N, C-alpha and C positions, 0 to 999 in steps of 0.2 A: 422900518424903525430900528435904530441901533440899540441893542441890549447889552453888548459887551465891548469894552475897549481894552485892547492889549498893547502895552508899551514896553519896548526894550528899555534898558537902563543906560549903560555907558554910551555917551555920544548922542543919546536921544532924550531921555528924561534927566539923567544925572550928568553933571558937569565934571570936568577933570579933577576938581577939588572935592568931589563927592557931595556936592550940594545940589539942590533942586530949585530951579528958579521959582520965585514967588508966583509969577503968572501961571506957571504950569501947575503948581500946588492948588491955586484957586480954581483952575479949570477942572482938575480932578475932583475937587469937592463939589463943584457945580454939577458935574456929570453924575456923581453919586446922589446928589439931592434930586436929580431928575429921574432917578431909578435905574441908572445904568451901572452895570457891574464892571469893576476895574480889575485888571490882572497885570502884573509885572512879569515879563519874560526876559530871561538873561542867561548868558553863559556863566554867570556867577552862581555861587552856592546859595542854597536856601537861607542859611544864617545871614548871608550878606544881603539878600533881598529883605529879610526881616529887619536888618539894620536900617535900610532905606525907609521901610514902613514906619519904624519908630521915629526916624528923623522927621518925617512929615506928618506923623500922627494919624496914619490910615491903616486899616486892616483890609488887605486885598488878597486875591488869589495869586499864586506864584507858579510859574514854569521856570525851573532852575536847571543849571548845567546843560543848557541847550536842549531841554526837553527830557532829560534823564529822570527828573523828578517833577511831579505836579502836586502842589498842596492847595487845599481850599483855604479860604480866609479864616476858617475855623481851625486851621493847622492840621487838617486831616490829609494824610498822604493817599492819593488816588492812583498814582502811577510811579513806578521806579524801575530802573534798569541799570545794567553794568556790563562791562566787557567780559567775554569768555577769558578764562585764566591764561591759556596759551597765547591768545591773540594779544592781550595787553602786555604780556612779557616780551613778545616779539617787538611790539611798538616801543617799549621802554628801552630795549637793547639797541634798537635801530639808531638811536640818537647818540649812543656812547662815543662813536668816532666822529661826531660832528661838533661844530662850535656852538650848538644850540644849548640854551638853558632849558632843561626839561622838568616839567612839573606834572606829577600824577595827582589826580583829584579824587579824593574820597567823598562821601556824602557831605562832610562838614569841615574838612581839613585839606590844605594843600601840602603835598609831600615831595621833598627832594631827598637825594641820597647822601649829599655831602654838605658840609659847612663851606660857605664861600662869601666873599664880599658882596656878591650879587644878591644874596638872600635878603639882606636888609633893604636894598633898593627895590626889589620886587614886592616885599612885604608892604611897602608904603602905598602901593596901589590896591592892596587887598583889604577886605573887610572881614576876613576870617584868618585863623592862624596858619602860618607856614611852618611846618615842622621838618626836622631832619631825621630820616629813618634810614640808616646805613644798610639795613637788610630789606629794604623795600621790595626789591625784585623777588626775593624769596617769599615775601609776605603777600604778594599779589594773589588774589583769588581766595585768600583766607583771612588773615588779620587785616589785610588792606584790600578792600573792595574798591575798584576804580571804574568810574563811568565816563571819564574824560581824561585825555592826556594833552598837554599843551606844550608847544615848543616855542621858545622866544629867541628872536635873532633878526638878522638882516632879512628884509622881506623878499628880496630876489632869491636869496639862498633858500628861504623857506618855501618859495614857490617851486623851486627845483626839487627840494626834498618832498614836497607834497606829491609831485608827479611820481617820484620814486616809490613812495608808500602806496599810492594808488595802483601802480603797476604790479605790485606784489600782493596787496590786500584789498584791491578795489571792490571785490564782491562782498567784503565784510565790513568796510569802514566808509565813513564820509569825512571829508577834510576840507576846511575852508579857512581863509584869512579872517579872523574875528576882530583884529585890530591891526594897526600899522606894522607891528613887529611880532604878531601873535598868530600861530597856526594851531587851531583846535582840531582834534581828531576824535570822532565819536563812533560807536557801533553804527552800522549801516542803517538800522531801523530807528535810530534815535535822532530827533531833530526838534527844533522849536515848533515846527509845523505839526509834527506828530503829537507833541505835548499839548498844543493848543486844541487839536482835534479831540484828544481825550477829555480835556476840560469842557469843550463845547458839548460833547456827548453827555458828560456828567450833569451839566447844567440844563440840557435840553435847548440849547441855543443854536440856531442855524448859521451857516457861513455868511449869508446876506444880512444877518443881524449883528455882525461883528466888524469892527475895524481894528487893524493892527498898525503899529508905528515902529519903524526901526531905521537903522543907519548902516548896517554892515551885511556881509555875505551870509552870516548865520541867521539873518532875519528873512532871507528870501523864501525859505520854506514856509514861514508864516504868511508871507505875501500871497502864496499860492492857495491858502485855505479860505480866502475871502475875496470878493470883488472890490472890497474897500481897503486897500493897502496904501500906506503913506510912508515914503522915504524922506529922510531929513535932507535939506538942501545941501548940507555938508558931505553927504554920502558920495562914495565912488560912483562914477557915471554908470557902471554896470549894475550897481545896486538900484539906482534910480530908474533904470530902464525896466526893472522887474516890478516896479510899484505902479499903482493906478494914479497916484498923486504925489506931488512933492511939496513939502511944507518946511517952514523955518523953525517951527516949535511944536511941541506936543499940544500946547494950548490951541494952536491953529487947527490941528486935526480934530480936537475935541469940539471946537466951535463948529466945524463942519458937521460933525455927528449930531450936535444939538439942533442945528438948523434943519437937518434932514428930518428930525423928529417933529418939527413944527410945520413942515411942508405938506 
């Protein structure tokens, strides 16, 4: 019997215009009415996940910033993590001679070091503030605590940069393409999967009582925490190969979970 449903947001539950399809909203409510616990897991910040909750009128658990933070539906923080100061400074400096747009992520704010025309464009896809902090590098580890760093740019160049970062810091970081033009880098021990496992332990829910739904490489660690993993049909083939099932919507995965409870 399924007791916990975990859904990614961007490309899975949330559309590009930041809306949630009515059929998915109805499926979530049906699951809740059946006694199933819902969690949203995202690379986005907790305030952004709260924005989605408010949008659809649901209070759910949240795994944010790829597992760096885990909040209960009652807004209690049960897990949090961040980069070691020297490591995040090295990662921030590493992109200075590249064409990438680099964003440092605090618990509730996106941070860049300079004003640019790109800032407004990036802000349009965010549901939390993007601020300019010229002294961000000096503030890291103190005024600015960072749990994720994101590089935006051409995907082929990002893949090359990813390998360069892993060659230097591979024992300390994890790096993956989170969107078509987005490379996320996290501390090695931080992932959506680790965040989900912390929540499962908090709730007393077993892996086989959980389903997770996602569409990107940062969801694969979640897929490995349960035998019931679902990749979106629009996912990269390498992502789909890591999931137990492929579906075209969150509603389809929830329907599977509800039918399992009746069998």
